[in-house]
N, C-alpha and C positions, 0 to 999 in steps of 0.2 A: 284348577287354578294352580299354576306353578310359578312361584315368585323367585326371580333371579336377584333383584336388588330391592332393598327396603329402605326408605327414607323416613326418619323419625324426627319430628319437631319436639324437642324435650321441653317439659314444664315441671313445675313442682308437684302438681296433682293430676294434671291431664296431659295426654300424649297423643299427637296426631300422626297417623301412619299412612304412607302411600307406598304401594308395592307395584313393581313393574316386572314384566316377563322378559324373555330373551330378546324380543323384538322392540322393547321399549314401550309397550302398551301398558296403560294403567289397569291393573287387575284387582287392586285393593285400595279402598279408602276407609279408614276406621279411626274412631276416637276411643281411647281407653283411659281408664283411671290408673293410678299408680299400682294398686293391688292387682289389676288385671293384666298389666304389661308382661311380666315375666312368665306367667302361665301361658299366655298367647304365644310368646316367642319360643317357649319350650316345645310347643306343639307344631311349630313350623319346620319344614325341611331346611337343611343347611343352605344359607344364602348369605349375600353380602349386605350388611346393615350399615348405613351411613348416618352420621349425626354431626351437628355443629359442635366444635370444641368450646363448650361453655360449662357453667357450674353443674357438676354431677355427671358430666359426659364420660369421664374416666371410669367412674363407678359402673355406669351402665355398660360401657365397653367391656370391662372385665366380666360382668355377669353374662353378657351375650356370648363371649368367647367360651365360657364354661358350658353353655348350652350347645356348643358345636358350630357356632356361626363365625363368620369373618367380620369383625367390627372395624370400621374406619371412621376417624374423626377428621373433619375439614374445618379450616379457619373460616369464620363467617364471611370474611371479605371475598373468598373464592366462591361462596354460594350465591351471593347477591346477584351476579350477572345472569343467573339461571332462573330468577323469579319472574314469572310471566303474569302480567295484569297487576291487580291490586295486591297489597301484602295481606295475607291471612295465614293461618296455621297450616291449612292443607296445601296452599301454594308454596309455602316454605318447605314442607315435606317433599313435595314434588321436585322442587329445585335441588334439594339435597340428594334425592334419588338420581337426578340427572347428573349432578356434579360428581357423585361418587363413582359413576360408571366411566368417566373420562380417563383415557389411558395416560394422559400427561398431568393429571391432578396431583397436587402435593398434599400429603396427609400429615396429621399430628400424631406422634407416637403415643399410644395409651400408657399412662403412668401406672406402675405397680404400687402395691400398698407400701412397700419399703421406700420408694421414691417420694410418695406423698408424705410419709412420716418425716423424712428429712426436710422436705420443702416447708413443712409447717413451722419448723423451728425459726428459720430466718424471717418468715412472714410475721410471726408474733413479735420477734425481736425488733423488726422494723417499726411496727406500731408503737412499741414501748419507747423507742428512740425518738419518734415524732412527739409522743406525749411528754417526754423529758425535755425536749427542745422548747415546746410550747410553755411548759412550766417554768423553765429558766428565763424565758422572755417575759413572762408575767412577773416573776420576782424582780427582774431588772426594772420593769416599768413601774412597779410599786415603789421601789427604792429611789428611782429617779425623781418622783414627786416629793421626796423628802430630802432631796439634795445630794444623793449618793449615787455615783455612777460606777458600775462594775464592768470591768473589761470583758470582751467577748471570750467565750471558751467555758466549757463545763468545769474545768479545774478551778477557775476563779470563783465560781459559785460555791464549790466545796470549801474553798479556803476562807472566803470573806463573810459568808452568811453567819456561821457560828460566832464570829468575832463581833459582828454588828448587833446580834441579838443579845450578847452578854454585856456589851458596853453600856454604861449608865450615862456618861456625858455625850449623849447623842440625841438628836431631835426625832426620836421615834416614840410614839405613845405606847402605853401598855397594850392597847388593842392591836396596834400595828405589829408590835413584836410577837404577840400571840399568833396573829395570822401568818407572819413570816415563819414562825416556828413550825406551824402546821404544814405550810408549803414545803419547807425544807425537809420535814420528815417524809412527805410524799415523794420528794425528789430522791431522797436516800433509798426509799423503798423501790422506786423504779430502777435506780442504779443496781441494787442487789439482784433484781429480776433479770436485768440485761446481762449481768455478769454470769448468772446461773445458766442462761441460754447459750452464752458463748462457751461455757465449759462443756455443755452438751454437744455443741458442734465440734469442739476439740476431741471429745471422746469418740464421736462418730468417725472423725477423721483418723484417729489412731487405730480404730478397729478395722478400717478399710485399707487394704493393700494398694488399691488403685489411687486413693487419695494421697497416700504416703509418697507414691511415685510422682504424682502431679506436683506436690509441694517442693520437689527438688528444683523446680523452675523459679527464677527470681521474679518476685511480684505475685506469687501464688501462695496463699496461706490456707488454713483450714476452712475459712468461710467461702473462699472461691472454689476450692477443690470439692467440697461437699455440695455446693450449689450446682456445679457443673455435672457431677455424677448423678444428682437427683433430676436435673433438667434433661440431660441427654439420654441416660439409661443405656441403650445399645448404640455405641458410636458407629456401627456399621450401617445405621440408617442414613449416614452421610457418605457421599461418594468419596470425599477427601476433606482435608483440613480447611480448604478454601470455602467449601460449602457450609461447614460449621461456622466459620467467621461471618459468612453472609447471613446465616440464620440468626446470629447474634446481633446483626445490624452494624457490624464493624467495617462495612464496605461502602463506597460512595453510591448515592442514588444516580440514576441515569435519566436524561431527558434528551434522547438522541433521535434525529430524524434526517432524512435526505443523505444518509451516509456520513453525517457529521456527528461525532461522539461528543456529548456534553455531560461532564461529571459534576455532581453537586456535593453537598455535605453528606455525611454518613446516613444510611437509611433509617437507623434506629428501630429496626424491626426486631421481633423476637423478645427474648427475656431481658427486660430493661434492668432488672436487679443484677443479673449476672454480668451484663455489659458494663454496668457501673463499677462492679467489683474489679473487673479486668482492667478498666481504665485507671482506677485509683491505684491498683497494684502496679500498673506500669509507671504511674507517676512516682511512686515510692522507689521502684527498682531503678529507674533512670538516674536517680541521684548517684548511684554507684556505677551503673553501666556507662553513663555518658563519658566518664574519664577513661574507659577501657575499650570501648567499641567504636571503631572508625566509622562504620555505616551510620551509627546513631548520631555522631557528631556532624557528619555531612548532611543528614536528614534535617537536623535542627537548624543548621545554617541555611538550608535550601527552603524549608517549609515552615519553620517555627516550632516551638516546643509543644504546642497544643496538638498539632497534627501528628507530631512525633509520638505523643502519648497514645493516640489511637492506633498508630502503626505498630507500636510495641505491643499493645493489647491484641491486635490482630495476629501478630506473630506468635504470641503466647497461646492464643486460641488454636492456631494450626498445630503448634507443638503438642498441646494437650491432647488433640485428636490423635496424633501419631503415637503418643505414649500409651493412650488407652487401647489403640488398635494393636500395636506391636508388643505390648506387655513388657517394655524395658524402661530404663531410667535415662533421662537426658544427661549427656556428658558434655560439660563445658570444656572449651579448649583452654589449655594451660596458658 
């Protein structure tokens, strides 16, 4: 029994394996526990191992590479067309095995430990920001019932809540003030944690020579540069900057037929967090660039400012790929 490709349907405690030979015939069907998987893989001859890109897939990919195998991760949407019959774990493993052997298949790059470390910081920060927003909305809702309206924005919460709690000539009971005090303390605690994580991102950016070069672009700061380096890893995985922009979902979707091209809104594929950072960075940079760049003025007049934001983000993504590949800094025209 000589296995050429091995498809693994990953789980938390159980793993279903289907192996195929060079002719594509199934020569192995096996169910293993978590403790049995690595010893089994270690005893196999070197082969190509395919998995869906899901939770834990990058860890297993790194482990399989250490054992001398070629590990490939596939987006679940590309595996689904190969599932035959009803959905079950062995059918999923067989579909993965079929998909991984296709010469035109697109794969997900396996993340290193360093990349995962960097990606964890914005992920935790994002959750804390959501919690802070929910908390500020709850504070506004409570005060609204007592006849006090606070304007939108985190800054207004910081300014007005201490004043309202300390005032005596106000229609707030002692219980309401105590509850608001506890909510405000929780709000301040979230603020401190978010700032601490932002400092960590700045430190990571300062220690990375690649990030420092990327931040020379207008609209790119520490959060965007670190997110791109962590998500992309090796930029040579992309043929050119346009492929990177397409991977980030910054290009139009197509619905073309009969030789007639029909372009829709952006595809929104790939890393939504990085795409959002690039678009918000473009929005900020365009306040300055609009008065100095002729192509941007013409684009806004022709397509509107919102499409111009995406176009600017697309351009920055392509420039960032070029900077990472060539190892130089972007030079703006005088």
